[in-house]
C-alpha positions as CSV (number, residue, x, y, z in Angstrom):
1,M,-86.4,185.0,99.7
2,K,-87.6,185.1,96.0
3,K,-86.2,181.5,95.7
4,I,-88.9,180.0,98.5
5,I,-91.4,181.6,97.1
6,L,-90.9,179.8,93.7
7,I,-90.0,176.7,95.5
8,T,-93.4,176.7,97.0
9,L,-95.6,177.7,94.1
10,A,-93.9,175.2,92.4
11,M,-94.7,172.4,95.0
12,I,-98.2,173.4,94.8
13,L,-98.7,173.6,91.3
14,I,-97.3,169.9,91.1
15,A,-99.5,169.2,93.9
16,A,-103.0,170.4,91.8
17,L,-101.4,168.8,88.6
18,L,-101.3,165.4,90.6
19,F,-104.9,166.3,91.7
20,W,-106.0,167.0,88.1
21,A,-104.6,163.8,87.2
22,L,-106.0,161.6,89.5
23,N,-109.7,163.1,89.6
24,R,-109.3,163.1,85.2
25,T,-108.2,159.3,85.4
26,G,-110.9,158.6,88.1
27,I,-108.5,156.6,90.2
28,R,-109.6,157.8,93.9
29,L,-111.1,156.1,97.0
30,D,-114.8,156.6,97.2
31,K,-116.2,155.0,100.0
32,P,-113.6,152.1,100.4
33,E,-115.5,149.6,102.5
34,S,-112.7,146.4,102.4
35,V,-109.0,145.4,101.4
36,C,-107.3,142.2,100.8
37,Y,-103.8,141.7,99.4
38,D,-102.7,140.2,95.8
39,T,-99.6,138.2,96.4
40,V,-98.7,137.7,93.0
41,G,-99.1,141.5,91.7
42,E,-97.8,142.6,94.8
43,R,-100.4,145.2,95.4
44,F,-103.9,145.8,97.7
45,L,-107.2,145.7,96.1
46,I,-109.9,148.1,97.7
47,S,-113.6,147.7,97.1
48,N,-115.0,151.4,96.7
49,L,-118.6,151.4,97.6
50,G,-119.3,154.6,96.2
51,N,-118.5,154.2,92.5
52,G,-118.8,150.5,92.2
53,S,-115.0,149.9,91.4
54,I,-112.4,148.0,92.7
55,I,-108.7,149.8,92.4
56,A,-105.3,148.7,93.2
57,M,-102.9,150.2,95.7
58,D,-99.0,149.5,95.7
59,S,-96.9,149.7,98.6
60,T,-96.2,152.9,98.8
61,G,-99.9,154.2,99.0
62,V,-100.3,154.7,94.7
63,L,-103.6,154.1,93.3
64,S,-104.1,152.4,89.8
65,E,-106.9,151.3,88.0
66,Y,-108.4,147.6,88.4
67,M,-112.3,146.8,87.7
68,P,-113.6,150.3,87.2
69,R,-117.4,150.9,87.7
70,A,-117.7,146.9,87.2
71,F,-120.0,146.4,90.5
72,K,-123.2,148.0,91.8
73,S,-122.1,148.0,95.4
74,P,-119.2,145.8,96.0
75,K,-118.5,145.3,99.5
76,G,-116.7,142.5,101.6
77,I,-113.9,141.1,99.6
78,F,-111.9,138.1,100.1
79,L,-109.0,136.8,97.7
80,H,-107.9,132.9,97.8
81,D,-106.0,130.8,95.3
82,G,-106.4,133.4,92.5
83,K,-110.0,133.9,92.7
84,L,-111.2,137.4,94.2
85,Y,-115.0,136.8,95.9
86,V,-117.0,139.6,96.0
87,T,-120.4,141.0,98.0
88,E,-123.0,142.7,96.5
89,P,-126.6,142.9,97.9
90,T,-127.9,139.9,97.0
91,Q,-125.2,138.0,95.0
92,I,-121.4,137.2,95.7
93,Q,-119.1,138.0,92.5
94,V,-116.2,135.5,91.7
95,V,-113.0,137.7,89.5
96,D,-110.3,136.1,88.4
97,V,-107.6,138.0,89.6
98,A,-105.0,137.9,86.7
99,N,-107.3,138.7,84.1
100,A,-109.4,141.5,86.2
101,S,-113.1,139.4,85.1
102,I,-115.8,138.3,86.3
103,I,-116.1,134.5,85.9
104,D,-118.8,133.4,88.2
105,S,-121.9,134.8,90.3
106,Y,-123.2,133.0,93.0
107,P,-126.6,134.3,93.9
108,I,-127.7,134.1,97.7
109,E,-131.3,133.1,97.8
110,G,-133.2,135.3,100.4
111,A,-130.6,137.9,100.9
112,I,-131.5,141.6,101.5
113,G,-127.9,143.4,102.3
114,L,-125.0,140.8,101.8
115,N,-121.7,142.4,103.9
116,D,-118.3,140.9,104.9
117,I,-117.1,137.8,103.5
118,A,-114.5,135.0,104.8
119,L,-113.3,131.6,103.8
120,T,-113.0,128.1,105.6
121,E,-110.4,125.8,104.4
122,Q,-113.0,123.6,103.3
123,G,-113.7,126.4,100.7
124,L,-117.0,127.3,102.4
125,L,-118.0,130.6,102.0
126,Y,-119.6,132.5,105.2
127,V,-121.3,135.7,104.6
128,T,-123.0,138.3,106.9
129,D,-126.2,139.9,105.7
130,T,-126.7,143.1,108.1
131,L,-130.3,143.8,106.4
132,G,-131.1,140.5,106.8
133,D,-130.3,139.6,110.3
134,C,-128.2,136.2,109.6
135,V,-125.1,134.7,108.3
136,Y,-125.3,132.6,104.7
137,V,-123.0,129.8,104.2
138,Y,-122.3,129.3,100.8
139,D,-120.6,126.0,98.8
140,P,-119.5,127.3,95.7
141,A,-118.4,123.2,95.0
142,T,-122.0,122.3,95.2
143,K,-123.7,125.6,94.6
144,T,-125.6,125.1,97.8
145,Q,-126.5,127.5,100.7
146,E,-127.4,127.4,104.5
147,K,-128.5,130.5,106.3
148,I,-127.5,130.5,110.1
149,I,-130.3,132.4,112.2
150,S,-129.5,133.6,115.6
151,P,-131.4,136.4,118.5
152,L,-127.9,137.1,118.8
153,L,-127.3,138.7,115.2
154,D,-128.4,142.1,115.1
155,K,-127.2,143.6,112.0
156,P,-124.2,141.4,111.7
157,N,-121.5,143.2,109.7
158,G,-117.4,142.5,110.0
159,I,-116.7,138.7,110.2
160,V,-113.0,136.8,110.4
161,Y,-111.9,133.4,110.5
162,D,-110.6,132.0,113.5
163,R,-108.8,128.6,112.2
164,P,-107.6,127.6,115.6
165,R,-110.7,127.7,117.0
166,W,-112.9,126.7,114.2
167,Q,-115.0,129.8,114.6
168,M,-116.1,132.7,112.8
169,F,-115.7,135.9,114.7
170,V,-118.8,138.4,113.8
171,V,-119.9,141.9,115.1
172,N,-122.9,143.7,114.9
173,N,-123.6,147.0,113.7
174,S,-125.8,147.6,117.1
175,T,-125.4,149.0,120.1
176,H,-123.1,147.4,122.6
177,S,-122.3,144.8,120.5
178,P,-120.8,141.3,121.3
179,I,-117.9,139.4,119.8
180,L,-120.2,136.6,118.2
181,S,-118.6,133.4,117.8
182,I,-120.3,131.2,114.8
183,D,-118.8,127.2,115.4
184,V,-117.9,126.4,111.7
185,R,-118.8,122.7,112.8
186,S,-121.9,123.2,114.5
187,K,-122.9,126.1,113.0
188,E,-124.2,127.5,116.4
189,T,-123.5,130.6,117.9
190,S,-122.8,132.4,120.9
191,I,-120.9,135.0,122.3
192,F,-117.4,135.2,122.7
193,M,-116.6,138.5,124.5
194,D,-119.5,141.2,125.9
195,T,-118.2,144.8,124.8
196,I,-119.6,148.2,125.6
197,Y,-118.9,149.2,122.1
198,S,-121.5,149.8,119.3
199,Q,-121.9,150.2,115.5
200,L,-119.4,147.5,115.4
201,D,-117.7,147.2,111.3
202,G,-114.8,145.6,110.6
203,I,-112.9,142.6,112.9
204,A,-109.4,141.0,112.2
205,I,-106.7,138.7,113.8
206,D,-103.2,139.1,113.9
207,D,-100.5,136.3,113.8
208,L,-100.6,136.9,117.7
209,G,-104.0,135.7,118.0
210,R,-105.0,139.5,119.2
211,I,-108.5,140.7,118.0
212,Y,-109.0,144.2,116.6
213,F,-112.4,145.4,115.6
214,S,-113.8,149.1,114.2
215,S,-116.6,151.1,116.0
216,W,-118.0,153.5,114.4
217,A,-120.2,155.1,117.9
218,E,-116.9,155.6,119.5
219,S,-114.9,156.2,116.1
220,M,-112.1,154.0,117.7
221,I,-110.2,150.3,116.7
222,I,-110.4,148.4,119.9
223,E,-107.9,145.8,120.4
224,I,-108.5,142.6,122.6
225,P,-104.9,141.3,123.8
226,Q,-103.9,137.8,123.8
227,E,-104.7,137.0,127.1
228,Q,-108.5,138.2,126.4
229,N,-109.1,139.7,129.3
230,R,-109.4,143.8,128.6
231,F,-110.0,146.2,126.2
232,I,-107.1,148.1,125.1
233,T,-108.5,151.7,123.3
234,K,-105.2,154.0,122.5
235,L,-106.4,153.4,118.6
236,K,-108.7,156.2,118.7
237,D,-110.3,158.8,116.0
238,Y,-110.7,156.4,113.5
239,E,-114.2,157.9,112.0
240,G,-116.0,155.7,110.1
241,A,-113.3,152.7,110.0
242,A,-114.6,149.9,107.9
243,D,-113.5,146.5,107.2
244,L,-110.1,145.7,108.8
245,Y,-107.3,143.6,107.3
246,Y,-104.4,142.2,108.4
247,H,-101.2,142.4,106.5
248,L,-98.8,139.7,108.2
249,P,-95.7,140.7,105.8
250,G,-96.1,144.7,107.4
251,N,-97.8,143.6,110.7
252,E,-100.2,146.0,110.2
253,L,-104.0,146.9,110.1
254,I,-105.0,148.0,106.7
255,V,-107.9,150.4,107.3
256,P,-110.4,151.4,104.9
257,M,-111.8,155.2,106.3
258,L,-115.3,155.0,104.4
259,K,-116.0,158.6,105.3
260,Q,-112.7,160.2,104.8
261,N,-112.3,158.4,101.5
262,R,-108.6,157.2,102.4
263,I,-106.6,154.2,103.6
264,E,-105.3,154.0,107.2
265,R,-102.3,152.0,107.8
266,I,-101.5,151.0,111.2
267,S,-98.1,149.1,112.6
268,L,-98.5,146.8,115.2
269,D,-96.2,146.4,118.0
């Protein structure tokens, strides 16, 4: 009995020391918003809205410092060709991933509250402006922008590129938000699928074409199967699930739980 008590006390002490060390170094999740994967560094990168940082996480969930307090309000992040695109309220910051340094900045004229970001194969950046009820299209090559306006865009939040069908899926942080489609050729906005769910945040597509989106009002992640004929609501109790990221190597959703300051990894069958 005495041995069990000593082992228990030792485990508590070790846990306390680990907690102290993590908080002392400042490596912690603080309102995690968005996730992407760095294949070269074999790590996930996570934007921390609460403290203006981006931190790294290895495959076992261990956090490490990457860019501490380098931003004002980092939200959406997207990694492509060694560059990390980070949205802030009125601009897109460009980070050299290898050196963890900001190398460029794209101010978006008229932007109020930029949020999530996606990229086409032509290199065009699509960014939702939740406070501005619009989506901006920015061309880094020409440093020009275009603004997409539609009555359907009501606090647009999450965005993801559906390349096979040449469209961006967008969800709104509003009541009974539909899944919206923006044609990347015509820039026309339409309803892809109506829903009964509200305060939608993140959206992702897996390798089989299944669509996932998070609802703050219902505290769940909803799946649209390949048939696109129904909603599957088995992923419950995900309060405050922010941007969703589909990680192909593990066939899993990586979910920043903004309200709970943790990362949830959901294996997909």
